[in-house]
C-alpha positions as CSV (number, residue, x, y, z in Angstrom):
1,M,-10.5,-0.3,-26.5
2,A,-11.3,-3.0,-24.1
3,V,-14.9,-2.9,-24.9
4,E,-13.5,-4.2,-28.1
5,M,-11.2,-6.0,-27.3
6,A,-13.1,-8.0,-24.7
7,K,-15.8,-9.0,-28.1
8,L,-13.5,-9.9,-30.3
9,S,-12.0,-12.4,-27.5
10,M,-15.4,-14.1,-26.9
11,W,-15.9,-13.7,-31.0
12,L,-12.7,-15.7,-31.6
13,T,-13.5,-18.0,-28.9
14,T,-17.2,-18.9,-29.8
15,V,-17.2,-18.0,-33.2
16,A,-19.3,-20.7,-35.2
17,K,-20.3,-19.9,-39.1
18,D,-23.2,-21.7,-38.9
19,R,-24.4,-19.0,-36.7
20,P,-24.5,-14.8,-35.6
21,F,-22.1,-13.2,-33.0
22,S,-24.6,-13.4,-29.8
23,F,-25.2,-9.8,-29.1
24,L,-23.0,-8.0,-25.6
25,D,-23.8,-4.5,-26.1
26,H,-25.5,-4.7,-22.6
27,A,-22.6,-6.8,-21.1
28,I,-19.7,-4.9,-21.6
29,K,-19.4,-1.8,-20.4
30,P,-16.7,0.6,-20.1
31,G,-15.6,3.4,-17.2
32,D,-14.1,3.8,-13.6
33,S,-15.8,1.0,-11.9
34,L,-14.3,2.9,-8.1
35,L,-15.8,6.5,-9.2
36,G,-19.7,5.8,-9.9
37,I,-22.7,4.8,-7.6
38,W,-23.8,1.0,-6.4
39,S,-27.2,1.5,-5.1
40,F,-30.6,2.8,-6.5
41,D,-31.1,4.3,-3.2
42,Q,-28.7,7.0,-4.0
43,L,-31.1,7.6,-6.9
44,R,-33.8,7.8,-5.2
45,H,-33.1,9.9,-2.8
46,L,-30.5,12.1,-5.0
47,H,-27.8,11.8,-2.7
48,F,-24.9,10.1,-2.6
49,D,-25.1,8.7,0.7
50,P,-27.8,7.2,1.0
51,A,-28.5,7.4,4.3
52,T,-28.8,11.1,4.2
53,G,-30.6,11.3,1.6
54,R,-33.5,9.7,3.1
55,D,-33.1,11.6,5.8
56,H,-32.9,14.7,4.5
57,S,-36.3,17.2,3.0
58,R,-36.1,17.9,-0.5
59,S,-38.0,19.9,-3.2
60,F,-38.4,20.0,-7.1
61,A,-38.7,22.5,-9.3
62,G,-41.6,21.1,-11.2
63,F,-42.9,19.1,-9.2
64,I,-46.3,19.5,-6.4
65,D,-43.5,17.4,-4.2
66,G,-41.0,15.1,-3.8
67,R,-42.5,12.2,-4.3
68,D,-43.7,12.7,-8.4
69,A,-40.0,12.6,-8.8
70,I,-39.0,9.9,-7.4
71,S,-42.3,7.8,-9.1
72,R,-40.6,9.3,-12.4
73,L,-37.6,7.3,-11.7
74,E,-38.7,4.5,-10.2
75,E,-41.1,4.1,-14.0
76,L,-37.2,4.8,-15.6
77,L,-35.9,2.2,-14.2
78,D,-39.4,-0.2,-14.8
79,E,-39.3,0.7,-18.5
80,A,-35.3,0.4,-18.7
81,L,-35.4,-3.4,-17.4
82,D,-38.6,-4.5,-19.4
83,L,-36.7,-3.6,-22.0
84,R,-33.6,-5.0,-21.1
85,T,-35.2,-8.2,-19.9
86,Q,-36.2,-8.9,-23.2
87,V,-32.9,-8.6,-24.4
88,Q,-31.5,-10.8,-22.6
89,E,-34.8,-13.3,-23.2
90,L,-34.3,-13.4,-26.9
91,P,-31.9,-15.7,-28.5
92,S,-29.2,-15.3,-31.0
93,H,-29.8,-18.1,-34.0
94,S,-30.4,-15.5,-36.2
95,L,-29.3,-11.9,-37.5
96,A,-32.6,-11.3,-36.9
97,D,-32.5,-11.8,-33.2
98,V,-29.4,-9.7,-33.2
99,T,-31.1,-6.8,-34.9
100,R,-34.1,-6.9,-32.4
101,K,-31.9,-7.0,-29.1
102,A,-29.6,-4.2,-31.0
103,E,-32.8,-1.8,-31.0
104,L,-34.5,-3.1,-27.6
105,N,-31.1,-2.4,-26.1
106,R,-31.0,0.9,-27.4
107,S,-34.4,1.9,-26.0
108,S,-33.3,0.5,-22.4
109,E,-30.3,3.0,-22.4
110,Q,-31.9,5.9,-24.0
111,K,-33.6,5.8,-20.7
112,L,-30.8,4.5,-18.5
113,A,-28.7,7.7,-19.6
114,V,-31.5,10.0,-17.7
115,L,-30.5,8.5,-14.4
116,A,-26.9,7.7,-14.8
117,A,-27.0,11.5,-16.3
118,I,-28.2,12.3,-12.5
119,A,-26.2,9.9,-10.8
120,D,-22.8,12.1,-12.7
121,L,-24.0,14.3,-10.9
122,L,-24.5,12.7,-7.6
123,S,-20.5,11.4,-8.3
124,G,-19.5,14.5,-9.1
125,A,-20.8,16.2,-5.9
126,A,-19.0,13.3,-4.0
127,L,-16.0,13.6,-5.7
128,T,-15.5,18.0,-5.2
129,T,-16.3,17.6,-1.5
130,A,-14.4,14.6,-0.1
131,G,-11.7,16.9,0.9
132,E,-13.7,19.3,2.9
133,S,-13.6,19.8,6.5
134,N,-16.7,18.6,6.6
135,P,-17.1,16.3,3.6
136,A,-20.7,15.3,4.6
137,R,-22.6,18.4,4.9
138,R,-20.8,20.0,2.2
139,L,-22.2,16.8,0.0
140,T,-25.7,17.6,1.1
141,E,-25.0,21.3,0.4
142,V,-23.8,20.5,-3.2
143,S,-26.3,18.3,-3.9
144,D,-29.4,20.2,-3.2
145,T,-27.5,22.9,-5.8
146,D,-28.5,20.4,-8.1
147,L,-32.1,19.4,-7.2
148,D,-33.5,22.5,-10.0
149,A,-31.5,20.8,-12.6
150,I,-33.1,17.0,-11.6
151,G,-36.3,18.4,-11.7
152,E,-35.9,20.2,-14.8
153,L,-34.6,16.6,-16.3
154,L,-37.6,14.6,-15.2
155,T,-39.9,17.6,-16.5
156,S,-38.7,17.6,-20.0
157,L,-38.9,13.8,-20.1
158,G,-41.0,13.5,-23.3
159,T,-40.8,16.7,-25.3
160,V,-38.9,18.5,-27.2
161,S,-36.8,20.1,-24.6
162,E,-35.4,16.8,-23.3
163,A,-32.3,16.8,-25.6
164,S,-31.4,20.0,-24.5
165,V,-31.6,19.9,-20.5
166,L,-29.9,16.9,-20.3
167,E,-26.9,17.9,-22.7
168,R,-27.2,21.0,-19.7
169,V,-26.9,18.5,-16.5
170,H,-23.8,16.8,-18.4
171,Q,-22.1,19.3,-18.9
172,R,-22.7,20.6,-15.0
173,A,-21.7,17.3,-14.4
174,R,-18.5,17.1,-16.9
175,Q,-17.0,19.9,-15.0
176,R,-17.6,18.7,-11.5
177,L,-16.0,15.2,-12.7
178,D,-12.6,17.0,-14.2
179,A,-12.3,19.8,-12.1
180,A,-9.4,18.9,-10.2
181,R,-8.3,15.9,-13.3
182,P,-4.7,16.3,-13.4
183,A,-4.0,17.3,-17.6
184,A,-2.0,14.1,-18.1
185,A,-5.0,12.0,-16.7
186,P,-8.1,10.9,-19.4
187,S,-11.8,12.5,-18.5
188,R,-13.6,10.4,-16.1
189,R,-16.2,8.7,-16.9
190,P,-17.4,6.9,-13.5
191,L,-19.1,3.8,-14.1
192,H,-22.4,3.6,-12.1
193,W,-23.5,-0.1,-11.7
194,P,-27.0,-0.1,-11.4
195,T,-27.5,1.8,-14.7
196,A,-25.0,-0.3,-16.6
197,F,-26.5,-3.8,-15.1
198,P,-29.9,-2.8,-14.0
199,E,-31.8,-6.5,-14.1
200,V,-28.6,-7.2,-11.1
201,F,-29.1,-4.2,-8.7
202,A,-32.9,-3.8,-8.9
203,R,-34.7,-4.9,-6.1
204,T,-36.5,-7.8,-5.5
205,D,-38.9,-9.0,-2.7
206,Q,-37.1,-6.4,-1.0
207,Q,-34.2,-6.5,-0.9
208,V,-31.0,-5.3,-3.2
209,S,-29.6,-7.9,-5.3
210,R,-26.0,-7.7,-6.2
211,F,-23.1,-10.0,-8.2
212,D,-22.8,-13.2,-7.2
213,A,-19.5,-12.8,-7.9
214,M,-16.5,-10.5,-9.0
215,V,-13.7,-11.9,-10.9
216,G,-10.9,-9.4,-12.1
217,N,-7.2,-8.2,-11.6
218,P,-7.6,-4.7,-10.5
219,P,-4.3,-2.4,-11.3
220,F,-2.5,-1.2,-8.9
221,I,-0.4,1.7,-7.9
222,G,1.6,2.9,-5.3
223,G,-0.7,4.9,-2.7
224,Q,1.6,7.5,-2.7
225,K,1.5,7.7,-6.8
226,I,-2.3,8.2,-6.6
227,T,-2.7,11.6,-6.2
228,G,-0.1,12.2,-8.8
229,A,-1.8,9.6,-11.7
230,A,-5.2,10.5,-10.6
231,G,-5.5,14.0,-8.3
232,S,-5.3,14.6,-4.3
233,D,-9.7,15.4,-5.2
234,Y,-9.5,11.5,-6.1
235,R,-7.2,10.2,-3.4
236,D,-9.7,11.9,-1.2
237,Y,-12.5,10.6,-2.8
238,L,-11.1,6.8,-2.3
239,V,-10.4,7.9,1.2
240,Q,-14.2,8.8,1.8
241,W,-16.3,6.9,0.1
242,I,-14.6,3.6,-0.9
243,A,-12.3,2.9,2.4
244,D,-15.0,4.6,4.6
245,G,-12.7,7.5,6.3
246,T,-9.8,5.5,6.8
247,R,-6.3,6.5,6.1
248,G,-2.8,5.6,4.4
249,S,-0.8,5.4,1.9
250,A,-2.7,2.3,0.4
251,D,-2.1,0.8,-3.0
252,L,-4.9,1.5,-5.5
253,V,-5.9,-2.3,-5.3
254,A,-7.0,-1.9,-1.6
255,Y,-9.9,0.6,-3.1
256,F,-11.0,-2.2,-6.0
257,F,-11.5,-4.9,-2.9
258,L,-13.4,-2.5,-1.2
259,N,-15.6,-1.5,-4.1
260,A,-16.1,-4.8,-4.5
261,T,-18.3,-6.1,-1.1
262,K,-20.8,-3.2,-1.9
263,L,-21.6,-4.7,-5.5
264,A,-21.2,-8.6,-4.9
265,K,-21.6,-11.5,-2.6
266,S,-18.5,-13.2,-2.8
267,L,-14.8,-12.1,-4.9
268,G,-11.8,-13.5,-7.1
269,Y,-9.3,-10.5,-7.2
270,L,-5.3,-10.7,-8.5
271,A,-3.4,-7.9,-6.9
272,T,0.0,-7.1,-6.2
273,N,1.6,-9.3,-3.1
274,T,1.3,-6.0,-0.9
275,I,-2.2,-6.0,-0.7
276,A,-1.6,-7.8,2.8
277,Q,1.0,-5.7,4.1
278,G,1.4,-2.5,5.5
279,D,-1.2,0.5,5.3
280,T,-2.6,-1.7,1.5
281,S,-3.5,-4.9,4.5
282,R,-5.0,-2.0,7.3
283,V,-7.3,0.1,4.3
284,G,-8.2,-3.2,2.4
285,L,-8.4,-6.4,3.8
286,S,-8.2,-5.5,7.5
287,Q,-11.9,-3.7,6.4
288,L,-13.2,-6.2,4.8
289,V,-12.2,-9.5,7.6
290,D,-13.6,-6.6,10.2
291,A,-17.3,-6.5,8.2
292,G,-17.4,-10.7,8.7
293,W,-15.9,-10.9,4.7
294,R,-14.1,-14.8,4.8
295,I,-11.2,-14.9,2.9
296,H,-11.6,-19.0,2.6
297,R,-8.8,-19.5,-0.2
298,A,-5.6,-17.2,-0.8
299,V,-1.9,-17.3,-2.9
300,S,-0.1,-15.3,-0.8
301,S,3.0,-14.8,-3.2
302,V,3.6,-15.8,-6.6
303,G,5.3,-14.9,-9.2
304,W,3.7,-12.8,-12.3
305,P,4.3,-14.5,-15.5
306,G,7.8,-13.3,-17.6
307,Q,8.6,-10.8,-14.6
308,T,10.8,-12.3,-12.2
309,S,10.5,-8.9,-9.9
310,L,6.7,-8.5,-9.7
311,E,5.1,-10.8,-6.8
312,I,1.1,-11.2,-7.7
313,A,-1.4,-12.5,-4.3
314,K,-4.3,-14.2,-5.2
315,C,-7.8,-13.7,-3.1
316,W,-10.9,-15.6,-2.6
317,I,-13.0,-13.8,-0.3
318,S,-17.1,-14.5,0.4
319,A,-19.5,-12.2,2.3
320,D,-21.6,-15.6,3.4
321,E,-20.5,-18.2,5.8
322,W,-18.0,-20.3,4.5
323,Q,-18.6,-24.1,5.0
324,G,-15.4,-25.7,3.0
325,Q,-12.2,-25.4,3.7
326,S,-9.9,-22.2,4.1
327,I,-6.6,-23.2,2.1
328,L,-3.4,-21.4,2.0
329,D,-0.7,-21.0,-0.6
330,G,-2.3,-25.1,-1.1
331,R,-2.1,-26.2,2.3
332,I,-4.8,-26.2,4.9
333,V,-5.5,-24.2,7.5
334,N,-8.2,-22.9,10.3
335,G,-9.0,-19.3,8.8
336,I,-6.8,-17.0,6.7
337,D,-6.2,-13.1,8.6
338,E,-5.8,-9.9,6.6
339,M,-1.8,-10.4,6.3
340,L,-3.1,-13.4,3.7
341,Y,-1.7,-15.6,7.2
342,P,-2.9,-18.5,9.0
343,I,-5.3,-16.7,11.9
344,S,-3.0,-16.8,15.1
345,R,-4.6,-18.7,18.6
346,S,-5.4,-15.3,20.1
347,G,-7.1,-13.2,17.4
348,W,-4.8,-10.2,18.3
349,R,-3.0,-7.9,15.8
350,K,0.0,-6.1,17.3
351,Q,0.9,-3.1,18.8
352,R,4.0,-0.8,18.4
353,L,5.5,-1.0,22.1
354,A,6.6,1.7,24.4
355,C,9.9,-0.7,25.2
356,N,10.9,-0.5,21.6
357,A,10.5,3.3,21.0
358,D,13.4,5.7,19.6
359,Q,16.0,2.8,19.3
360,S,15.6,1.8,15.6
361,F,16.1,4.2,13.0
362,Q,16.0,5.4,8.9
363,G,19.0,6.7,7.3
364,S,19.1,10.3,6.4
365,I,17.5,11.4,2.6
366,I,20.3,13.5,1.5
367,L,18.4,14.1,-1.3
368,G,21.0,15.6,-3.8
369,E,23.5,13.7,-5.6
370,G,25.3,16.6,-5.5
371,F,25.9,16.3,-1.7
372,I,27.9,12.7,-2.6
373,I,32.0,12.7,-3.1
374,T,34.2,10.1,-4.1
375,P,37.2,9.1,-1.3
376,E,39.9,10.4,-2.9
377,E,37.7,13.9,-3.4
378,A,37.3,14.0,-0.2
379,Q,40.5,13.8,0.9
380,T,42.2,16.2,-1.5
381,F,39.5,18.5,0.6
382,I,40.5,17.7,3.6
383,N,44.2,18.5,2.1
384,N,43.5,22.1,0.7
385,D,41.5,22.9,4.2
386,P,41.9,20.7,7.3
387,Y,38.1,22.5,8.4
388,N,36.9,20.6,5.7
389,E,36.6,17.1,8.2
390,D,34.0,19.0,10.0
391,I,31.6,18.6,7.4
392,L,33.0,15.1,5.6
393,F,32.1,12.3,6.0
394,P,31.8,8.3,4.9
395,Y,28.2,7.4,3.2
396,L,27.1,4.1,3.8
397,G,24.2,2.6,2.1
398,G,22.2,-0.9,2.3
399,E,23.6,-2.1,-0.7
400,D,27.0,-1.5,1.1
401,L,26.1,-3.6,4.0
402,N,24.9,-6.5,1.9
403,Q,27.6,-6.6,-0.5
404,S,31.3,-5.5,0.5
405,P,33.2,-7.8,2.6
406,T,34.2,-5.3,4.8
407,Q,30.5,-3.2,5.1
408,S,32.5,-0.3,4.4
409,A,31.7,3.1,2.5
410,P,32.5,3.3,-1.0
411,R,31.9,6.8,-1.1
412,W,31.9,10.5,1.0
413,V,29.5,12.7,1.8
414,I,29.0,16.5,2.3
415,N,26.7,17.3,5.5
416,F,26.0,21.0,6.6
417,F,23.7,19.2,9.7
418,D,21.0,22.0,10.8
419,W,23.6,24.8,10.4
420,P,21.9,28.2,8.6
421,E,23.6,29.3,5.4
422,E,26.0,31.9,6.8
423,K,27.5,28.7,8.7
424,A,27.7,26.7,5.8
425,R,29.4,29.2,3.6
426,Q,32.4,29.4,5.9
427,Y,33.4,25.8,3.6
428,P,34.0,27.6,0.7
429,E,35.2,24.4,-1.6
430,C,32.8,22.0,-0.6
431,F,29.7,24.5,-0.3
432,G,30.0,25.5,-3.7
433,I,30.0,22.3,-4.8
434,V,26.3,21.9,-3.5
435,E,25.5,25.2,-4.2
436,R,26.1,24.6,-7.6
437,K,25.0,20.5,-8.1
438,V,22.2,20.4,-5.3
439,R,20.6,23.8,-5.7
440,P,18.8,23.4,-9.2
441,Q,17.9,20.4,-8.9
442,R,15.8,21.6,-5.3
443,S,14.2,24.7,-6.6
444,T,11.7,22.9,-7.7
445,N,10.8,20.5,-5.1
446,N,7.4,20.7,-3.9
447,V,8.4,20.7,-0.4
448,R,8.8,24.4,0.7
449,T,11.6,23.3,3.5
450,R,13.3,21.6,0.7
451,R,13.2,24.1,-1.8
452,D,14.6,26.8,1.3
453,Y,17.0,24.5,3.6
454,W,18.4,23.2,0.0
455,W,22.3,23.3,1.5
456,Q,20.6,20.8,4.0
457,Y,19.6,17.1,3.7
458,G,16.0,16.6,2.3
459,A,15.5,14.8,6.1
460,R,18.6,14.6,8.5
461,A,17.8,11.8,10.7
462,S,19.3,14.1,13.6
463,T,17.3,11.6,16.1
464,L,19.0,8.7,14.3
465,Y,22.3,10.2,15.2
466,S,21.3,11.6,18.5
467,A,20.3,8.2,19.7
468,I,23.8,7.0,18.8
469,S,26.2,9.8,19.8
470,N,27.8,8.3,22.3
471,L,28.4,4.5,20.7
472,D,31.7,3.8,18.8
473,R,29.8,0.5,17.0
474,I,25.5,0.4,16.1
475,I,23.9,-2.3,14.7
476,A,22.8,-1.9,10.8
477,I,20.5,-4.2,8.3
478,S,19.5,-3.3,4.4
479,Q,15.9,-1.9,4.5
480,V,15.0,-3.8,1.0
481,S,17.1,-6.9,0.8
482,K,16.3,-11.1,0.4
483,T,19.6,-11.4,3.1
484,V,17.7,-9.5,6.0
485,M,20.8,-9.8,8.5
486,P,22.1,-7.0,10.5
487,V,25.7,-6.4,11.1
488,F,28.0,-4.0,13.7
489,V,29.0,-1.0,11.2
490,P,30.9,1.9,12.9
491,T,30.0,5.7,13.9
492,G,30.8,8.9,12.5
493,Q,29.5,8.2,8.5
494,V,26.2,9.5,7.4
495,L,23.9,6.4,7.1
496,S,22.1,6.6,3.7
497,V,18.2,6.1,3.6
498,T,18.2,2.3,3.2
499,T,19.7,1.4,5.7
500,I,18.3,0.5,9.4
501,V,19.9,1.2,12.2
502,F,19.5,0.2,15.4
503,A,20.4,1.6,18.6
504,Y,22.8,-1.1,20.5
505,D,26.5,-2.0,20.6
506,D,26.1,-5.2,22.0
507,D,26.3,-8.6,20.9
508,F,23.1,-10.1,22.8
509,H,21.1,-7.5,20.5
510,L,23.3,-9.1,17.4
511,G,21.7,-12.5,18.3
512,V,18.3,-11.4,19.0
513,L,17.9,-9.2,15.6
514,S,19.9,-12.2,13.5
515,S,17.7,-15.3,15.1
516,G,15.6,-17.0,13.3
517,F,12.5,-15.4,15.4
518,H,13.5,-11.7,14.4
519,F,13.5,-13.0,10.9
520,R,9.9,-15.0,10.7
521,W,8.6,-11.9,12.1
522,V,9.9,-9.4,9.6
523,V,8.9,-11.7,7.0
524,R,5.4,-11.8,9.0
525,Y,5.2,-8.2,9.4
526,A,7.4,-6.5,6.9
527,S,6.0,-5.3,3.7
528,S,8.3,-6.2,0.4
529,M,10.1,-4.5,-2.3
530,R,9.3,-6.2,-6.0
531,T,10.5,-10.0,-4.5
532,D,12.7,-8.3,-1.9
533,T,11.7,-7.8,1.9
534,R,11.5,-4.4,3.0
535,Y,12.0,-3.8,6.6
536,T,10.0,-0.6,8.1
537,P,10.9,-0.5,12.0
538,S,7.7,0.8,12.9
539,D,6.0,-2.7,12.1
540,V,8.8,-4.8,12.7
541,F,10.6,-3.9,15.2
542,E,9.0,-2.0,17.3
543,T,6.4,-4.6,17.7
544,F,8.8,-7.6,18.6
545,V,8.8,-9.0,21.7
546,Q,12.2,-9.4,22.3
547,P,13.8,-11.6,25.2
548,P,15.5,-11.6,28.5
549,Y,19.1,-10.6,28.5
550,S,20.8,-14.1,27.7
551,D,25.0,-14.5,28.5
552,A,24.2,-17.6,25.7
553,V,22.9,-15.2,23.3
554,N,25.6,-12.9,23.9
555,D,28.4,-15.0,23.6
556,T,26.6,-17.2,21.2
557,A,26.4,-14.0,18.9
558,R,30.1,-12.2,19.1
559,N,30.8,-16.1,18.1
560,M,28.8,-16.5,15.3
561,D,30.1,-12.2,13.7
562,E,33.8,-13.4,14.5
563,F,33.6,-16.0,12.5
564,R,31.4,-14.6,9.3
565,R,33.5,-11.6,9.8
566,Q,36.9,-13.4,9.2
567,L,34.8,-15.4,6.3
568,M,34.0,-12.8,4.5
569,V,37.3,-11.1,4.7
570,N,38.9,-14.5,3.7
571,E,36.5,-15.5,0.8
572,W,36.2,-11.7,0.4
573,I,32.7,-11.9,-0.1
574,G,29.5,-10.2,1.0
575,L,26.4,-11.0,2.6
576,T,24.5,-11.8,0.1
577,T,27.2,-14.2,-1.5
578,L,27.5,-15.9,1.9
579,Y,23.9,-16.3,2.8
580,N,23.1,-17.7,-0.7
581,R,25.7,-20.4,0.0
582,I,23.9,-21.0,3.7
583,H,20.8,-21.3,2.1
584,D,22.0,-23.4,-1.2
585,P,21.2,-26.9,0.1
586,T,24.1,-28.3,-2.4
587,N,26.7,-26.1,-1.0
588,Q,28.3,-28.6,1.9
589,D,31.7,-26.5,1.9
590,Q,32.9,-26.6,5.9
591,P,32.7,-23.0,6.8
592,I,29.2,-22.9,5.1
593,R,27.8,-26.1,7.4
594,Q,30.1,-23.8,10.6
595,M,28.1,-21.1,9.4
596,R,24.8,-23.3,9.6
597,A,25.6,-24.5,12.5
598,L,26.4,-21.1,14.7
599,H,22.9,-19.8,13.5
600,R,21.0,-23.2,14.4
601,D,23.3,-22.5,17.8
602,L,21.7,-18.9,18.4
603,D,18.1,-20.0,17.3
604,H,18.4,-22.4,20.3
605,A,19.7,-20.1,22.8
606,V,17.2,-17.1,21.7
607,R,14.4,-19.9,22.3
608,A,15.9,-20.4,25.8
609,A,16.2,-17.3,26.5
610,Y,12.2,-16.9,25.7
611,D,12.1,-20.3,27.8
612,W,10.3,-21.4,25.0
613,D,13.0,-25.3,25.4
614,D,9.3,-27.4,24.4
615,L,9.2,-26.2,20.7
616,N,11.6,-28.3,18.4
617,L,13.2,-26.1,15.8
618,D,13.7,-28.9,13.4
619,H,16.5,-27.1,10.8
620,G,16.5,-27.5,7.7
621,F,16.2,-26.2,4.1
622,H,12.3,-25.6,4.2
623,T,10.5,-23.3,2.0
624,V,10.0,-19.3,3.5
625,R,7.6,-17.3,1.8
626,G,8.7,-14.7,-0.3
627,A,12.1,-15.8,0.7
628,G,12.7,-18.6,-1.1
629,V,14.6,-21.9,0.2
630,R,16.6,-20.8,3.0
631,Y,18.4,-22.9,6.4
632,T,15.9,-22.4,9.1
633,F,13.6,-23.7,11.9
634,A,10.1,-25.4,10.2
635,P,6.8,-24.4,9.1
636,E,5.3,-25.8,12.1
637,A,7.7,-24.3,14.4
638,A,7.7,-21.0,12.9
639,D,4.1,-20.7,13.0
640,E,3.7,-21.6,16.7
641,I,7.0,-19.2,17.8
642,L,4.7,-16.2,15.7
643,D,1.8,-17.1,17.5
644,R,4.1,-17.1,21.0
645,L,5.6,-13.6,19.9
646,L,2.2,-12.3,19.4
647,E,1.1,-13.2,22.8
648,L,3.9,-11.3,23.8
649,N,2.7,-8.6,22.2
650,R,-0.6,-8.4,23.6
651,D,0.7,-9.3,27.1
652,C,3.2,-6.6,26.8
653,Y,1.3,-3.5,25.4
654,R,-2.1,-4.4,28.4
655,V,0.8,-3.4,30.6
656,E,1.8,-0.6,29.3
657,V,-1.2,0.8,28.6
658,A,-2.4,-0.1,32.0
659,A,0.7,1.6,33.0
660,G,0.1,5.1,31.0
661,L,2.8,4.6,28.8
662,H,-0.1,4.6,25.3
663,D,-2.2,8.0,26.3
664,N,-2.1,10.4,24.1
665,R,0.1,8.9,21.9
666,V,1.0,10.2,18.4
667,A,2.1,8.0,15.5
668,T,5.4,9.1,14.0
669,T,8.5,8.1,11.8
670,N,12.1,7.8,13.0
671,T,12.6,9.9,9.7
672,D,13.2,13.3,10.9
673,L,12.0,16.0,8.4
674,G,12.7,19.7,10.3
675,G,14.6,19.9,13.5
676,L,15.3,23.4,13.5
677,F,13.6,24.3,9.9
678,A,10.7,26.4,9.4
679,P,7.1,25.8,9.7
680,S,5.6,24.5,6.0
681,D,2.5,26.2,5.4
682,D,1.6,23.2,4.0
683,P,1.3,20.0,6.7
684,A,1.0,18.0,3.8
685,E,4.8,19.1,3.2
686,D,6.4,17.6,6.0
687,M,5.2,14.4,5.9
688,T,7.5,11.1,4.5
689,T,7.2,7.9,4.4
690,D,9.8,4.9,5.6
691,T,10.1,4.0,2.2
692,E,11.1,6.7,0.7
693,P,14.2,6.4,-1.7
694,E,16.5,9.3,-3.1
695,S,16.3,9.3,-6.1
696,E,12.0,10.1,-6.0
697,P,11.5,11.8,-2.0
698,D,7.6,12.5,-2.6
699,E,6.6,9.6,-4.8
700,P,8.2,6.3,-3.8
701,D,8.4,3.8,-5.8
702,G,4.8,1.1,-6.5
703,E,4.5,-2.2,-7.7
704,Q,2.9,-1.5,-11.5
705,D,0.1,-3.1,-13.3
706,P,1.8,-6.0,-15.1
């Protein structure tokens, strides 16, 4: 369908009533462009990894030695190339020209079909072995089992048995390609670039040719949705053969960027703006940059026309040294890094710091709406049985932080902690609700511990509650929002997964986290959810170097917090509405002007705490990437601050490494999945992410192809 639509579009654009439509069958091809081979060397050495195939001895049924088989492959390629060259050189002035081109193309396709069938076998072998414990060895073992079939096919060329042998090879490849394909997914049809466009990928002067450029809008889908949509074998293949073994919850679009580097000398792609964020950046653009590719132009984030909830990025990238200017978001910069920011002065990439460990947390994933009750229901249960007070708590979410003038929880929740079932049943009224409403939902969950321990939360975040057990108040921020502003909230309540919690109760830390310094670090290193900022503690807080304690920061933050709380109650507005007014240049109400002054004073106090008084912050209304117009310091000051913070991260990390604080460190998230839970049968079952929503715990939401 895509091919026919492309032809029709070109016909509508180029139609001339005195000329036949140009012949395009040789130039427009359908197929899975990630799954196919990218080099004729993969065919020459009959191995998906040509380097391994080159070193591996082979024998072929029906041939004296392997060289005769390779010679026949080369002959097929030469014959097909000659026919394709004629197709390209013939004009399309008349219907006879077009007819002749079609005949030549059919002849070339017949020869290329043999090579494509062999390539299907190679791709199928790579697909089915990518998830093995030793994929390289298993790939060679599986490839060796295909040698007899390949030899028989090459022997049959030009004989009456060619068609039947070719069909058997197709069936063998099809069984492999579709073995673990999800039922709802289409049949896998690899696009083998060398056989689709042999004139581009044939050797010339002992050099492997590639496309000069690739331009496109590849599909995007959240990294944790790839397995469900395409299969676990397909996901393993992407990691092993496209990402060179680099794992991470990367959006599908990152693999198209990586694959393009095997096929072209430059690329210009649209992508979801998460291409420059988190795992998607680490798997995709980071590897391109490390391999020497140069991002010479980019638009970091712009709305997709007609969809206000979708942000995309645009990237121009070259394998060759770029001689022109680098342009980011319309301004000239010294260079562009893998997160589509100006290249830092130090060239350092942020690292998680031991000094910030175990201070920031994500709230509980309750995983079941049946746990949630109204305040009135909670009071009734407590009146019926005072012991129910042990298990009933206010339930505070990220939206409550931003919308409620007092940051109060509008809901309550039943919480059985990590208790065994026998203890939980001692609260029969509440246990009965959970058994009736939550148990059926959990019974189909694909995580065993969540099925077996259905009366407990999906992820209790026990480390969070342990860390704040001695505090009366803590600092919290909504995980996803445009506001990006922390507030104090009382402990003694269940905090939702949509909240990020900092285990501090003092005004100094509230001031640092409310400052423009922290906000710019968040915008720089957090990911996004549609058009909102998504705060991830591991990427943001754990890498953010805080200044030494300062009385000025402490006192200014206390004044700001007290004034803000009173203002929100007086106006009966939440943080979102308040900060929309603060960032609105047309709003000159006295309380709003006072709030701006308090934030300006806070930034100056934090600047002094860092001992950076030489910086001119130049506060005003400035456009901030991904956040629109905000009252904050100038972009030039922000660039310098980000550079200095990154250098502090480098210096702090090196000191910690020298002190042995990062020896054998295992990366973890602060969302506790088990605690006293029995171990899972499948290690993958006990994995979660710090972006996991309650409504879809096993498949976090991701941007979709527009």
